[in-house]
Every structure is written in C-alpha cells, then in structure tokens.
N, C-alpha and C positions, 0 to 999 in steps of 0.2 A: 914200802910206805911206813912200816913200823919204825925203821931206822931214821927216816926223815922226821917223823913225828917225835921220836925220842930226842933227836938232835935239836929240834926247835922247841922242846919242852911243851908239846901239845898233848894234853891228856885225852881229850875228846874232840871230835871234829865232825862237821857235816861234810860228807864226801860227794862230789858231783863228778860223774864219769860219763864220757861220751865215746861211742864207737868201740874201737879195739881196747879201750881201757876198762870197759865194764867188767870183764872177767877178773881183772886185778882187783877192782873195788869190791866185787862180790866176795872174792876169796878172802880179802882182808877183813871185811865185815863179818864173815862167818867164823873166821879164826880169832877175831878180836872184838867181839860184840860190845865189850865194856869201853872200847875206845871210839865207838861210832854213835853220834847223836842222831844222824839221819843219813840215808843213802839215796841219792838221786841218780837214776840210770836213764840214759838216752841211747837209742839204737839197740833194741832188744835182740836184733838178729845176731849180735855178737856173743850171745849167752849160751852157745852150744855147750853141752856137757853138764848143764844144770837141769836135770829132768823136770823138776817142778816148774821152773820158769819156761822151759821148752814146751811143756804141755800147755801152759797158759798162752804162750805166744801162738802156738799152732791152732788152738781153739779160737783165739781172737781173729787170726788171719782167715780161718774158714768162715767165720761169721761175716767179716767184711766182704769177702769175695762173694758170698751169697747175697749181699746187699742188706743184710739184717744187722745194722749197726747197734741197735739196742741189745741184741743178744750177746754182744761182745763185752758188755759192762758187767 
C-alpha cells in the first residue's frame, strides 16, 4: 500500500477494507499512522492476530448470542 500511495503521490488517505483485506489495512495503518486519515473495516472475523480487536469481537459476539444487543455497544 505504501508503494502504491507513493507512486500516486498520495500523502494521506481514507482506507476502506473488506474481508481478507482488513489485516493488510490494519497493518498499514499501525505502521504508517501519519498516512491514514480514517480506517474503515468490514468483516471483523478476518482480524485474527490483533488481540485488542479479537477481544472486542469476541465480547460483541457473546453479547449478540445471548440476545443482549445493548451490551455489545
């Protein structure tokens, strides 16, 4: 992503990632925070390996399974 951004002369961008691209987008944002205006992620199941996101996903899933949607917020 950095190479493409550099080649296109893009200093900062909003990154939208879906499904299997979410780990790439998260890695880029963590390594290059100065280059990211916003990060939009869809399909959180693909974020295995990022403990703080995995904990959040697991707790939200448990709340939804229990039928307590408000607890997931």
